[in-house]
N, C-alpha and C positions, 0 to 999 in steps of 0.2 A: 329518227334520224334528222340532223339539223340541215339547214340549208348550205349549199355549197357555195364558198366564198369565191373560188376562181376556177377557170377551165384549165384543161390539160394545155400545155404549150403547143402551139401550131407547128413550130419547127421540129416537133418529135413526132409528127404524123407523116409517115412516108407513103408514097403512093403505090399503085398496084403492081408495079413492076419489082417491088422489093418484098422477099418473102423472109419468114423468120429466119430461115437457115442463112439467107444472104446476109441479113443483118449481124448473125453471130460471127459468121465468117470475117466479115469486115470489122468487127471489134474484138476478134480473137476471144470469144466467149464461147461457152458450151450451152446448146440449146436446152440439154436436160436440166439446166439450172433455172429455167423459167417455166411458169404456168402460162399456157397459151389460152386466152380468153376472147371469143368473138364478140365485137361491139358492134351494135346495130342502132340506127337512128332513122325514124320515118316521120315524115309531116304531110299531113294532106290538107289542101287548102280547096274550099269550094266557093265559087263566086267571089274570090278574094275576100273571105271573111276573116281569114287569119293571115295577118302579115306580121311577122316577127320583127322585121326590119334587119334580121342578122343574115349573114351568109350561111348555107349549108354546113360548111366545115367548122363554123364557130359553133352551130348548135350540136354538131357532132362531137366536138371538143368538151362540151358540157357534161356528155354521158360517158366519157372515157374514165376508167377508174384511175383515181389519182395515184395510186401504187405503182402504175405502169411505167416501166422505163421508156418504152417506145410503142408506137402503133406502126405495123406494116400491112401493106396489101390495101390501103385505103382506096375506095372507089365509089363511085357514086352513079345513081340510076334515077331515071324520072319518066313519068307518064302523064299525058294529059288527055281528059275525056271531055267531049262536048255532047250536049244533048239538048232536046226541045221539051219544054215543059208542057205537059197536057195537050200536046199538039197545037198550041196557040203559036200563030206567026209572030215572029220577033220577040219570042219568050224564051231564051236560051239559058242554059247553065253551062258551067265549066268546073272541072275537078283536077286538080293537080297533085300528084304523088311525087314526093322526093325522098329518096332512099340514101343512106351512106353507111358504109359497112368498113370494117377493118378488124385486125388480129392485134390485140394488146399482149405484150410480152411482160408478165410479172415476175420479178424475181422470187424464187421460192425461198421461204423462211428456212434458216439453217438451225 
């Protein structure tokens, strides 16, 4: 598979209060004409070793199938852990987990 040239458009990623049914009603479309596919992205950073310089939504957009018409139910979560290395004073580590999920509506092939 070749490298992806561009990301899914951010304006087509709708927040957690929009369901697949809500979208179809607002667009006067039939939900049965779509395949619903869960999209999930997570990234873990330990001691700031991975810093992409991108926002989480931009990273999420890179994994959305390009054939999707829209993504609904987009939401994020995160957690931060702290610890001490080998009990040594002033020797701490951090770990941060960021998660983004949503549901892609992909038109079924006719």
